VOMARDO-499687 format. One record per residue (C-alpha): x, y, z; residue number from 1. Coordinates in steps of 0.25 Angstrom, whole numbers, always signed. Example, Ala and Ser with C-alpha at 12.3 -4.5 7.8 and 13.67 -1.06 7.14 Angstrom:
<nodes>
<node <+49 -18 +31> 1> <node <+55 -4 +29> 2> 
</nodes>
This chain:
<nodes>
<node <+10 -25 +103> 1> <node <+22 -32 +109> 2> <node <+13 -41 +118> 3> <node <+6 -45 +106> 4> <node <+18 -48 +97> 5> <node <+24 -56 +109> 6> <node <+12 -66 +107> 7> <node <+16 -68 +93> 8> <node <+26 -79 +89> 9> <node <+35 -75 +78> 10> <node <+36 -62 +69> 11> <node <+25 -53 +65> 12> <node <+27 -45 +52> 13> <node <+18 -32 +51> 14> <node <+17 -27 +37> 15> <node <+13 -13 +35> 16> <node <+8 -10 +21> 17> <node <+7 +5 +21> 18> <node <+19 +14 +19> 19> <node <+13 +24 +30> 20> <node <+13 +12 +40> 21> <node <+28 +10 +37> 22> <node <+30 +25 +39> 23> <node <+23 +25 +52> 24> <node <+31 +12 +57> 25> <node <+45 +17 +54> 26> <node <+42 +32 +57> 27> <node <+37 +29 +71> 28> <node <+47 +17 +73> 29> <node <+36 +6 +75> 30> <node <+45 -5 +71> 31> <node <+53 -2 +84> 32> <node <+40 -5 +92> 33> <node <+37 -19 +86> 34> <node <+39 -31 +94> 35> <node <+51 -40 +90> 36> <node <+42 -49 +81> 37> <node <+34 -39 +74> 38> <node <+40 -33 +61> 39> <node <+34 -22 +53> 40> <node <+35 -23 +38> 41> <node <+33 -12 +28> 42> <node <+24 -16 +15> 43> <node <+22 -10 +2> 44> <node <+13 +2 +5> 45> <node <+20 +12 -3> 46> <node <+13 +16 -17> 47> <node <+26 +24 -21> 48> <node <+35 +12 -18> 49> <node <+27 +2 -26> 50> <node <+25 +11 -39> 51> <node <+31 +4 -50> 52> <node <+44 +10 -56> 53> <node <+38 +8 -70> 54> <node <+27 +18 -67> 55> <node <+37 +29 -63> 56> <node <+45 +25 -75> 57> <node <+33 +27 -84> 58> <node <+31 +41 -78> 59> <node <+46 +45 -80> 60> <node <+45 +41 -94> 61> <node <+31 +48 -96> 62> <node <+37 +61 -90> 63> <node <+47 +61 -101> 64> <node <+37 +60 -111> 65> <node <+30 +72 -106> 66> <node <+20 +67 -96> 67> <node <+18 +74 -82> 68> <node <+20 +64 -71> 69> <node <+12 +66 -59> 70> <node <+13 +58 -46> 71> <node <+15 +58 -31> 72> <node <+27 +63 -24> 73> <node <+35 +51 -20> 74> <node <+33 +44 -33> 75> <node <+42 +53 -41> 76> <node <+54 +49 -32> 77> <node <+52 +34 -34> 78> <node <+64 +28 -41> 79> <node <+61 +20 -54> 80> <node <+68 +7 -56> 81> <node <+72 +11 -70> 82> <node <+77 +24 -75> 83> <node <+68 +32 -86> 84> <node <+77 +41 -94> 85> <node <+86 +43 -83> 86> <node <+75 +45 -72> 87> <node <+72 +36 -61> 88> <node <+61 +44 -54> 89> <node <+49 +53 -58> 90> <node <+58 +63 -49> 91> <node <+69 +62 -59> 92> <node <+59 +65 -70> 93> <node <+54 +77 -63> 94> <node <+69 +82 -61> 95> <node <+71 +79 -75> 96> <node <+60 +90 -79> 97> <node <+49 +80 -82> 98> <node <+35 +84 -76> 99> <node <+33 +75 -64> 100> <node <+23 +81 -54> 101> <node <+21 +77 -39> 102> <node <+6 +77 -34> 103> <node <+0 +74 -20> 104> <node <-13 +69 -27> 105> <node <-19 +64 -40> 106> <node <-28 +76 -39> 107> <node <-16 +85 -41> 108> <node <-11 +76 -53> 109> <node <-24 +78 -60> 110> <node <-23 +93 -58> 111> <node <-9 +94 -63> 112> <node <-13 +85 -76> 113> <node <-25 +95 -78> 114> <node <-16 +107 -77> 115> <node <-5 +102 -86> 116> <node <-14 +96 -97> 117> <node <-4 +87 -101> 118> <node <-1 +72 -100> 119> <node <+1 +68 -85> 120> <node <+4 +54 -78> 121> <node <-1 +53 -64> 122> <node <+7 +41 -57> 123> <node <-4 +36 -48> 124> <node <+2 +28 -36> 125> <node <-4 +23 -23> 126> <node <-12 +14 -16> 127> <node <-27 +14 -13> 128> <node <-27 +27 -6> 129> <node <-22 +35 -17> 130> <node <-30 +28 -28> 131> <node <-44 +34 -25> 132> <node <-38 +48 -29> 133> <node <-35 +43 -42> 134> <node <-48 +36 -44> 135> <node <-57 +47 -39> 136> <node <-52 +58 -48> 137> <node <-52 +48 -60> 138> <node <-66 +44 -57> 139> <node <-71 +58 -56> 140> <node <-64 +62 -70> 141> <node <-54 +72 -63> 142> <node <-42 +66 -69> 143> <node <-38 +74 -82> 144> <node <-35 +66 -95> 145> <node <-20 +70 -96> 146> <node <-17 +63 -83> 147> <node <-14 +48 -84> 148> <node <-13 +40 -72> 149> <node <-2 +29 -70> 150> <node <-8 +21 -59> 151> <node <+2 +14 -50> 152> <node <-9 +13 -39> 153> <node <-8 +0 -31> 154> <node <-17 -8 -22> 155> <node <-13 -12 -8> 156> <node <-21 -25 -5> 157> <node <-14 -32 -16> 158> <node <+0 -29 -12> 159> <node <-4 -32 +3> 160> <node <-8 -46 -2> 161> <node <+6 -47 -10> 162> <node <+14 -43 +2> 163> <node <+7 -53 +11> 164> <node <+8 -64 +1> 165> <node <+23 -61 +0> 166> <node <+24 -63 +15> 167> <node <+15 -75 +15> 168> <node <+26 -85 +18> 169> <node <+30 -76 +30> 170> <node <+16 -78 +36> 171> <node <+20 -92 +39> 172> <node <+31 -87 +48> 173> <node <+27 -74 +54> 174> <node <+15 -66 +55> 175> <node <+12 -54 +46> 176> <node <+2 -43 +48> 177> <node <-1 -31 +39> 178> <node <-4 -16 +42> 179> <node <-13 -12 +31> 180> <node <-12 +1 +25> 181> <node <-21 +12 +31> 182> <node <-22 +22 +20> 183> <node <-25 +12 +9> 184> <node <-36 +5 +19> 185> <node <-44 +18 +20> 186> <node <-47 +15 +4> 187> <node <-47 +0 +4> 188> <node <-52 -3 +18> 189> <node <-47 -12 +29> 190> <node <-55 -24 +23> 191> <node <-45 -24 +11> 192> <node <-34 -30 +20> 193> <node <-43 -42 +25> 194> <node <-36 -51 +15> 195> <node <-24 -51 +24> 196> <node <-30 -58 +37> 197> <node <-39 -66 +29> 198> <node <-30 -72 +18> 199> <node <-16 -71 +25> 200> <node <-19 -70 +39> 201> <node <-12 -57 +41> 202> <node <-17 -47 +52> 203> <node <-20 -34 +45> 204> <node <-22 -20 +51> 205> <node <-26 -7 +44> 206> <node <-18 +4 +51> 207> <node <-16 +19 +51> 208> <node <-3 +25 +51> 209> <node <+0 +31 +65> 210> <node <+10 +22 +73> 211> <node <-1 +19 +83> 212> <node <-9 +13 +71> 213> <node <+2 +5 +66> 214> <node <+5 -1 +80> 215> <node <-10 -5 +82> 216> <node <-9 -11 +69> 217> <node <+3 -19 +72> 218> <node <-4 -23 +86> 219> <node <-16 -27 +79> 220> <node <-9 -36 +70> 221> <node <-1 -43 +82> 222> <node <-15 -45 +89> 223> <node <-21 -52 +77> 224> <node <-9 -62 +77> 225> <node <-10 -64 +92> 226> <node <-25 -65 +92> 227> <node <-25 -74 +80> 228> <node <-36 -66 +73> 229> <node <-30 -61 +60> 230> <node <-39 -50 +53> 231> <node <-38 -35 +50> 232> <node <-39 -23 +59> 233> <node <-42 -9 +54> 234> <node <-34 +0 +64> 235> <node <-35 +12 +55> 236> <node <-50 +13 +57> 237> <node <-50 +28 +57> 238> <node <-47 +28 +42> 239> <node <-50 +14 +37> 240> <node <-63 +7 +35> 241> <node <-65 -8 +33> 242> <node <-69 -5 +18> 243> <node <-61 +8 +15> 244> <node <-65 +19 +6> 245> <node <-76 +12 -4> 246> <node <-77 +24 -12> 247> <node <-62 +25 -15> 248> <node <-61 +10 -17> 249> <node <-72 +12 -28> 250> <node <-65 +23 -34> 251> <node <-52 +15 -36> 252> <node <-60 +3 -41> 253> <node <-67 +11 -52> 254> <node <-55 +18 -57> 255> <node <-44 +8 -55> 256> <node <-43 -7 -59> 257> <node <-34 -16 -52> 258> <node <-21 -22 -58> 259> <node <-9 -30 -55> 260> <node <+2 -20 -52> 261> <node <+17 -18 -50> 262> <node <+22 -14 -37> 263> <node <+36 -8 -37> 264> <node <+46 -18 -30> 265> <node <+35 -28 -28> 266> <node <+30 -32 -42> 267> <node <+16 -35 -48> 268> <node <+5 -36 -37> 269> <node <-8 -42 -42> 270> <node <-20 -32 -42> 271> <node <-13 -21 -35> 272> <node <-13 -10 -45> 273> <node <-23 +0 -50> 274> <node <-25 +6 -64> 275> <node <-36 +14 -70> 276> <node <-48 +7 -76> 277> <node <-51 +8 -91> 278> <node <-61 +19 -89> 279> <node <-49 +28 -84> 280> <node <-39 +23 -94> 281> <node <-37 +37 -101> 282> <node <-30 +40 -87> 283> <node <-22 +28 -87> 284> <node <-7 +30 -90> 285> <node <-4 +15 -93> 286> <node <-15 +15 -103> 287> <node <-14 +28 -109> 288> <node <+1 +27 -111> 289> <node <+2 +13 -114> 290> <node <+10 +9 -101> 291> <node <+11 -4 -94> 292> <node <+7 -5 -80> 293> <node <+21 -3 -72> 294> <node <+29 -15 -69> 295> <node <+43 -14 -65> 296> <node <+54 -22 -72> 297> <node <+61 -23 -58> 298> <node <+56 -23 -44> 299> <node <+66 -12 -39> 300> <node <+79 -6 -41> 301> <node <+91 -14 -38> 302> <node <+93 -17 -23> 303> <node <+80 -10 -19> 304> <node <+71 -18 -10> 305> <node <+59 -9 -10> 306> <node <+50 -21 -15> 307> <node <+54 -29 -3> 308> <node <+52 -18 +7> 309> <node <+37 -16 +1> 310> <node <+34 -31 +3> 311> <node <+40 -31 +17> 312> <node <+51 -41 +13> 313> <node <+62 -31 +17> 314> <node <+64 -19 +25> 315> <node <+70 -6 +18> 316> <node <+83 -8 +26> 317> <node <+84 -21 +19> 318> <node <+87 -14 +5> 319> <node <+101 -11 +2> 320> <node <+98 +2 -3> 321> <node <+90 +7 +9> 322> <node <+96 +20 +15> 323> <node <+108 +19 +6> 324> <node <+105 +20 -9> 325> <node <+90 +22 -6> 326> <node <+86 +34 +1> 327> <node <+74 +43 +1> 328> <node <+82 +54 -6> 329> <node <+87 +43 -16> 330> <node <+77 +31 -17> 331> <node <+81 +19 -24> 332> <node <+68 +12 -22> 333> <node <+53 +17 -20> 334> <node <+52 +13 -6> 335> <node <+62 +25 -2> 336> <node <+53 +35 -9> 337> <node <+40 +36 -3> 338> <node <+37 +40 +12> 339> <node <+29 +26 +12> 340> <node <+41 +19 +6> 341> <node <+47 +9 +17> 342> <node <+61 +13 +14> 343> <node <+58 +27 +14> 344> <node <+52 +26 +27> 345> <node <+63 +17 +34> 346> <node <+73 +27 +29> 347> <node <+66 +39 +34> 348> <node <+62 +33 +48> 349> <node <+74 +24 +51> 350> <node <+65 +12 +52> 351> <node <+77 +3 +49> 352> <node <+82 +6 +63> 353> <node <+70 -1 +68> 354> <node <+74 -14 +62> 355> 
</nodes>
């Protein structure tokens, strides 16, 4: 890797999209192994981190009105931008005695709703890896009528394009490569990322999550620059195919439609969200309850730089709150909540010491 880097003039910035890749980089100290002209940058690969505050605020309000709120564990700890009746998270609502349930899967949520027999809301987060689970149960008619789905599911290729466009000026001054997400690619396929080398000249590697996977991906990106043959490499062939899981992709397309969507800390990203199609409207919380699709009035709480961290414009240590007012036990922003959030990862594994 070092011999390849020495043959490249100037700096190389490698953006890893997935939060699990950032976890591997930080936990195993891979930044300390990099040549001096290679920088590893985290991207927006944390679905919990980009869930709009407004969606969580909706759920807190609905909990006070008697709805049972069901979602995944990390989501309940995400702090909202605005307080709702003195509560700033779903965990606050749960502590206040409102019915907030944590599940490991959407199947668990359907079982809870069926047993309760009352109005429930499932806050459905996730990227393409999670969405097929929602789509399959809906298409099979296995979701009870009393379970409404508030979809904040997000698509990864549009945000990848958004990030690269944001760094487009930097492409004139430095070389940028991308490590594409492995888990997502098992669904969407390696071919989905072809637009990066074809349209932007950005070498791209779909990689697994072991330290060796990440190191091989970085070496492949450097090799493409040295050989001046920019393309896409599927390093994660043991799990990812060129076209992905065609059945899962078809399910997503049948159940969901693509819309412009809000990413917390980032803003509106075109064609990056999923909402239920009309034929499933009776399960859509937005339509049934007359709610607008969630858009935050502000990007983030004062001083929080989570949005910049998600976009690769800042490191967690650049935020004035990092490790001070914002810690895992008291997160001020969403990037400190999830195990896939860059701030949480850097706090836990001391990645700031490598910079």
